[in-house]
C-alpha positions as CSV (number, residue, x, y, z in Angstrom):
1,M,0.3,0.5,0.2
2,T,1.1,3.3,-0.5
3,T,0.0,6.8,0.3
4,A,-0.7,9.5,-3.1
5,L,-1.5,12.5,-3.4
6,V,-3.4,14.1,-6.2
7,T,-3.3,17.2,-7.3
8,G,-6.7,18.2,-8.7
9,G,-8.2,15.8,-7.2
10,S,-12.0,17.5,-6.7
11,G,-11.8,18.1,-10.6
12,Y,-13.5,15.6,-13.0
13,F,-10.2,12.8,-13.7
14,G,-8.3,13.3,-10.8
15,A,-11.5,12.6,-8.5
16,L,-11.9,9.3,-10.9
17,L,-8.1,8.8,-9.9
18,A,-8.6,9.2,-6.1
19,T,-11.7,7.2,-6.4
20,Q,-9.5,4.0,-8.0
21,L,-7.0,4.7,-6.0
22,R,-8.6,4.0,-3.2
23,A,-9.9,0.9,-4.3
24,A,-6.8,-0.7,-5.5
25,G,-6.2,-0.1,-1.5
26,H,-4.3,3.2,-1.8
27,R,-4.6,6.0,0.9
28,V,-5.3,9.4,-1.0
29,R,-4.5,12.5,-0.7
30,I,-6.5,15.2,-2.2
31,L,-4.8,19.2,-3.5
32,D,-7.3,20.8,-5.4
33,V,-8.7,24.6,-4.9
34,N,-12.1,23.2,-4.2
35,P,-13.0,20.4,-1.6
36,P,-14.0,17.4,-3.3
37,D,-18.0,16.3,-3.2
38,D,-17.2,13.4,-0.7
39,A,-14.1,13.9,1.5
40,G,-14.9,9.9,2.7
41,D,-11.0,8.8,4.3
42,L,-9.7,10.9,1.9
43,D,-7.2,14.0,3.4
44,F,-7.7,16.8,2.1
45,V,-5.3,20.2,1.5
46,Q,-6.8,22.8,-0.5
47,G,-4.5,24.9,-1.8
48,D,-2.5,26.5,-5.0
49,I,-1.0,24.5,-7.7
50,R,2.0,27.4,-7.6
51,N,1.8,28.4,-4.2
52,A,5.6,26.8,-2.8
53,A,4.7,26.1,1.0
54,V,1.1,24.7,0.5
55,V,2.7,22.1,-2.1
56,R,5.2,21.0,0.2
57,A,3.1,20.6,2.8
58,A,0.8,18.7,0.2
59,V,3.5,16.0,-0.6
60,D,5.0,15.4,3.0
61,G,5.1,11.5,3.9
62,I,3.8,10.9,-0.1
63,D,5.0,8.0,-2.0
64,V,3.9,9.1,-4.8
65,V,2.4,11.7,-7.0
66,Y,-0.7,12.3,-9.4
67,H,-0.2,15.6,-11.3
68,N,-3.2,16.6,-12.7
69,V,-4.6,20.6,-11.8
70,A,-4.9,22.3,-15.0
71,Q,-6.1,25.6,-17.3
72,V,-8.0,23.6,-20.0
73,P,-8.4,25.7,-23.2
74,L,-12.4,26.3,-22.2
75,A,-10.9,28.9,-19.1
76,K,-9.4,31.0,-22.1
77,D,-6.9,32.4,-20.1
78,E,-3.3,32.3,-20.6
79,H,-2.3,33.7,-18.2
80,L,-3.6,31.4,-16.1
81,L,-2.4,28.7,-19.1
82,R,1.7,29.5,-18.2
83,T,1.0,30.2,-14.0
84,V,-1.5,27.3,-13.6
85,N,0.6,24.2,-16.5
86,V,3.9,25.0,-16.4
87,D,4.7,27.4,-13.6
88,G,2.5,25.1,-11.1
89,T,4.1,21.8,-12.6
90,R,7.5,23.8,-11.7
91,I,6.4,24.2,-8.4
92,L,5.7,20.6,-7.2
93,L,8.5,19.1,-8.8
94,A,10.5,20.8,-7.0
95,A,8.6,20.2,-3.3
96,C,8.5,16.3,-4.9
97,S,12.7,16.6,-4.5
98,D,12.7,18.2,-2.0
99,A,10.5,15.4,-0.2
100,A,12.5,12.6,-1.4
101,V,8.7,11.3,-3.6
102,A,9.6,8.3,-5.3
103,K,7.4,8.6,-8.3
104,V,5.9,10.9,-9.9
105,V,3.1,10.6,-13.1
106,H,2.6,14.2,-14.8
107,T,-1.3,14.0,-16.9
108,S,0.1,15.2,-19.8
109,S,-2.1,15.8,-23.5
110,S,-1.7,15.0,-27.0
111,A,-2.9,18.8,-27.8
112,V,1.3,19.3,-27.2
113,F,0.9,17.2,-31.2
114,G,-1.0,19.8,-32.6
115,V,-1.8,18.5,-36.4
116,P,0.7,15.9,-36.6
117,E,2.8,15.0,-39.9
118,S,1.6,11.8,-39.8
119,N,-0.2,8.4,-38.0
120,P,0.4,6.7,-36.1
121,V,1.9,9.6,-33.5
122,L,3.9,7.6,-30.8
123,P,5.7,8.3,-28.0
124,S,9.0,9.4,-30.2
125,T,7.2,12.0,-31.9
126,V,7.8,14.8,-32.0
127,P,6.0,17.9,-30.3
128,S,4.8,20.9,-32.2
129,P,1.4,22.7,-30.3
130,R,-0.6,24.8,-32.3
131,E,-2.2,27.0,-29.2
132,A,-1.9,27.8,-25.8
133,Y,-3.4,25.7,-24.3
134,G,-0.2,22.8,-25.7
135,D,2.1,25.2,-25.7
136,A,1.1,25.4,-21.9
137,K,1.2,21.8,-21.2
138,L,4.8,21.0,-24.0
139,A,6.3,23.7,-21.6
140,A,5.3,21.4,-18.7
141,E,6.3,17.7,-20.0
142,W,9.7,20.2,-20.2
143,A,10.1,20.5,-16.7
144,C,9.5,16.9,-16.2
145,L,12.3,15.9,-17.6
146,N,14.4,18.3,-16.8
147,A,12.8,17.2,-12.6
148,A,14.0,13.9,-14.6
149,A,17.5,14.1,-15.4
150,H,17.9,15.8,-12.5
151,G,17.5,12.6,-11.0
152,L,13.4,12.4,-9.9
153,D,11.3,9.6,-11.4
154,V,8.7,10.8,-13.3
155,S,6.3,9.1,-16.0
156,I,4.3,11.6,-18.4
157,V,0.7,9.8,-19.6
158,R,-0.3,11.8,-22.7
159,P,-4.3,10.8,-23.0
160,R,-6.2,11.8,-26.1
161,T,-9.8,13.7,-25.5
162,I,-11.5,11.8,-22.4
163,L,-14.7,11.0,-22.5
164,G,-16.7,8.7,-19.6
165,H,-19.8,9.5,-17.1
166,G,-19.9,13.1,-16.4
167,R,-17.7,14.4,-18.3
168,L,-19.6,17.5,-19.5
169,G,-17.9,21.0,-20.9
170,I,-17.9,20.9,-24.9
171,F,-19.8,17.6,-25.0
172,G,-22.5,18.5,-23.1
173,I,-23.3,20.8,-25.0
174,L,-23.4,17.8,-28.3
175,F,-25.4,14.8,-25.4
176,D,-27.9,18.0,-25.3
177,W,-28.8,18.2,-28.8
178,I,-28.3,14.7,-29.9
179,A,-31.2,14.1,-26.4
180,D,-33.2,17.1,-28.6
181,G,-33.4,15.7,-31.5
182,A,-31.0,17.9,-33.0
183,D,-28.4,17.4,-35.7
184,V,-24.8,17.5,-34.6
185,F,-22.2,18.4,-37.8
186,V,-19.1,17.6,-39.0
187,L,-16.3,19.6,-40.9
188,G,-15.7,18.9,-44.0
189,N,-16.9,14.9,-44.9
190,G,-16.1,13.8,-42.1
191,S,-14.1,10.9,-42.9
192,N,-10.5,11.7,-40.5
193,R,-10.3,9.2,-37.8
194,Y,-10.6,10.5,-34.1
195,Q,-9.3,8.6,-31.3
196,F,-10.7,9.3,-28.0
197,V,-9.5,7.6,-24.1
198,H,-11.5,6.3,-21.5
199,A,-11.6,8.0,-18.3
200,D,-11.7,4.6,-16.8
201,D,-9.0,3.1,-18.8
202,L,-7.1,6.9,-18.6
203,A,-6.8,6.2,-14.3
204,D,-5.4,2.6,-15.1
205,I,-2.4,3.3,-17.2
206,C,-1.6,6.2,-14.5
207,I,-1.6,4.0,-11.1
208,R,0.0,1.1,-14.0
209,A,2.7,4.2,-14.3
210,G,2.9,5.2,-10.4
211,A,4.2,0.9,-9.2
212,S,6.4,1.2,-12.7
213,S,10.1,2.1,-11.8
214,G,11.9,4.4,-14.0
215,P,11.2,8.3,-15.8
216,A,8.6,6.7,-19.5
217,I,6.5,8.6,-21.2
218,F,3.1,6.5,-21.8
219,N,0.5,8.1,-24.8
220,A,-3.2,6.1,-24.1
221,G,-6.1,5.5,-26.7
222,T,-8.2,3.4,-27.5
223,D,-7.8,0.9,-29.7
224,R,-11.3,0.9,-31.3
225,F,-12.5,4.1,-33.3
226,G,-12.8,5.1,-36.1
227,T,-13.7,7.6,-38.3
228,M,-15.4,10.7,-36.4
229,R,-18.5,10.9,-38.6
230,E,-19.5,6.7,-37.9
231,T,-18.5,7.9,-34.0
232,L,-21.5,10.8,-34.5
233,E,-23.6,8.5,-36.2
234,A,-23.0,5.4,-33.6
235,V,-24.1,7.7,-31.0
236,C,-26.9,9.1,-32.6
237,E,-28.3,5.6,-33.1
238,H,-27.9,4.8,-30.1
239,A,-29.8,8.0,-29.3
240,G,-32.5,7.1,-30.6
241,T,-34.2,10.9,-31.2
242,G,-33.7,11.2,-34.8
243,S,-31.0,13.1,-34.5
244,Q,-28.2,12.8,-37.9
245,V,-24.1,14.1,-38.5
246,R,-24.3,16.2,-41.3
247,S,-21.6,18.4,-43.2
248,L,-20.5,21.9,-43.0
249,P,-17.7,22.8,-45.5
250,A,-14.0,22.9,-42.6
251,G,-12.8,26.2,-43.1
252,A,-16.2,28.7,-43.7
253,A,-16.6,26.6,-40.0
254,S,-13.2,26.4,-38.5
255,L,-13.5,30.2,-38.6
256,A,-17.3,30.5,-38.3
257,M,-15.6,28.9,-35.1
258,R,-13.2,31.0,-33.9
259,L,-15.0,35.0,-34.5
260,V,-18.2,33.3,-32.5
261,A,-15.5,31.8,-30.0
262,T,-13.1,35.3,-30.2
263,A,-16.4,37.5,-29.9
264,G,-17.2,35.2,-26.1
265,L,-20.6,34.5,-28.3
266,A,-19.8,30.2,-28.1
267,P,-18.0,28.4,-25.6
268,F,-14.7,27.0,-28.7
269,A,-10.9,26.8,-28.2
270,P,-8.7,26.6,-30.3
271,Y,-8.4,23.1,-30.4
272,H,-11.8,22.9,-30.9
273,W,-11.2,24.7,-34.2
274,I,-7.9,23.6,-35.5
275,M,-8.6,19.5,-34.8
276,Y,-12.0,19.0,-35.4
277,S,-11.5,18.1,-39.1
278,K,-8.2,16.1,-38.5
279,S,-7.5,12.6,-38.1
280,M,-4.7,11.7,-35.2
281,W,-4.3,8.6,-32.9
282,F,-1.5,6.9,-30.8
283,D,0.0,3.4,-30.8
284,T,-0.1,2.6,-28.2
285,T,1.5,-0.7,-27.9
286,H,4.4,0.2,-26.1
287,A,2.6,1.2,-22.7
288,T,1.0,-3.3,-23.4
289,E,4.5,-4.0,-23.0
290,A,5.5,-2.1,-21.4
291,L,2.5,-1.5,-18.8
292,G,0.3,-4.6,-20.0
293,W,-2.3,-1.9,-20.2
294,T,-5.3,-2.2,-22.4
295,P,-8.2,-0.1,-22.9
296,R,-11.0,-1.6,-21.9
297,W,-13.1,0.6,-23.7
298,S,-13.2,1.3,-27.7
299,N,-15.0,4.9,-29.0
300,E,-18.4,4.3,-30.2
301,E,-19.5,2.6,-26.1
302,M,-17.9,4.7,-24.3
303,F,-19.7,8.4,-26.4
304,A,-22.7,5.6,-25.5
305,E,-21.4,5.8,-22.0
306,S,-21.5,9.0,-21.4
307,Y,-24.9,9.9,-23.5
308,D,-26.7,8.2,-21.3
309,W,-25.1,9.3,-18.2
310,F,-25.8,13.0,-19.6
311,V,-29.4,12.1,-19.5
312,S,-30.4,10.2,-16.4
313,H,-28.8,13.3,-14.6
314,R,-29.5,16.2,-17.4
315,R,-32.6,17.3,-15.3
316,S,-30.3,17.3,-12.0
317,M,-27.5,19.6,-13.5
318,A,-30.5,22.3,-14.7
319,A,-31.0,22.8,-11.2
320,Q,-27.5,23.3,-10.6
321,D,-25.0,26.7,-12.1
322,D,-22.5,26.0,-10.0
323,E,-19.5,27.9,-11.4
324,T,-16.6,26.5,-8.7
325,Q,-17.0,22.5,-10.8
326,S,-14.0,22.0,-13.2
327,H,-15.0,22.9,-17.1
328,H,-15.3,18.8,-17.9
329,R,-17.5,19.2,-14.4
330,R,-20.3,21.2,-15.8
331,P,-22.3,21.4,-19.3
332,A,-19.7,24.6,-21.6
333,K,-22.9,27.5,-21.9
334,Q,-24.0,27.4,-25.6
335,G,-24.6,30.6,-25.8
336,A,-24.9,31.6,-30.2
337,L,-25.3,28.1,-30.6
338,T,-28.6,28.0,-29.2
339,L,-29.4,29.6,-32.5
340,L,-28.0,26.7,-34.3
341,K,-29.6,24.2,-32.8
342,H,-33.3,25.5,-33.6
343,A,-32.3,26.4,-36.8
344,T,-31.6,22.5,-37.6
345,A,-34.8,21.7,-37.2
346,L,-35.7,23.2,-40.2
347,L,-32.9,21.5,-42.7
348,P,-34.4,18.6,-44.1
349,R,-34.5,15.4,-43.1
350,S,-32.9,12.2,-44.9
351,R,-34.9,9.4,-44.9
């Protein structure tokens, strides 16, 4: 049994990871600015990852640190993207080194690769981010590599886009439209291959990485996935509401997404308009060989489960408007997209 610290343990993925660690018999401490929904037997330290004194106290007596604190693109605050994602990571790594923490697992992002020149993406593929969030996550990785070069055992896990029960944010809008029978859109013909990862599978690979010895980089994604159109058509068929998948011109739609987001009229971030029409997937053979990790969930399975969770919790979510929750634990506000949703009802349907 180890004592684990989960930074960002009150957020969507951090809370799930803490639950899985406890279920596996580990003692768990959480560091977060917000308290967890259910503290249970958790040890909770309230504070900011950028506060060195708080972080040093949080890592005291810890065997393994799982670092999940991050400002996400939907926050649209480039200062926070840098100070939380980069400076906060450096502060944590320094504290872990001082406290002789045995292992650090840093959750990064596939955004560090921007639009890859070729697929599949390998752990050895050179990162090339295309927007501020990816830049910040890559700088945090560099901090991890530097700490590893100075003797701290740090592994990096890069997830593809995360799904799972309770995962909302931009997906809350997608599920809302499908539940109401509104048509949803792909950019271009939707033939771009796009891989996701279930939060349970991501927690599994993080825990396995935490038990491994020596610095490493692991890419995490499902091994069963298809095109964006196929994925959305599958969840529409699963929902059975009559929602269909339509195409929009990729270039014009991406520009429109950027303009309405810049005007504050829709909850898009640069990664959305850069990547939604692009192909990206990881080769995860290395994770299977090194950690014995195999993803359980396919794209279709995780979308169906996530959609069902949304429908069953839709009414209770509508009664809540908790701005303290992470962006991934509450539906993104639709803004001007509400007008587009209603407009789809006027379009002719295929038979």
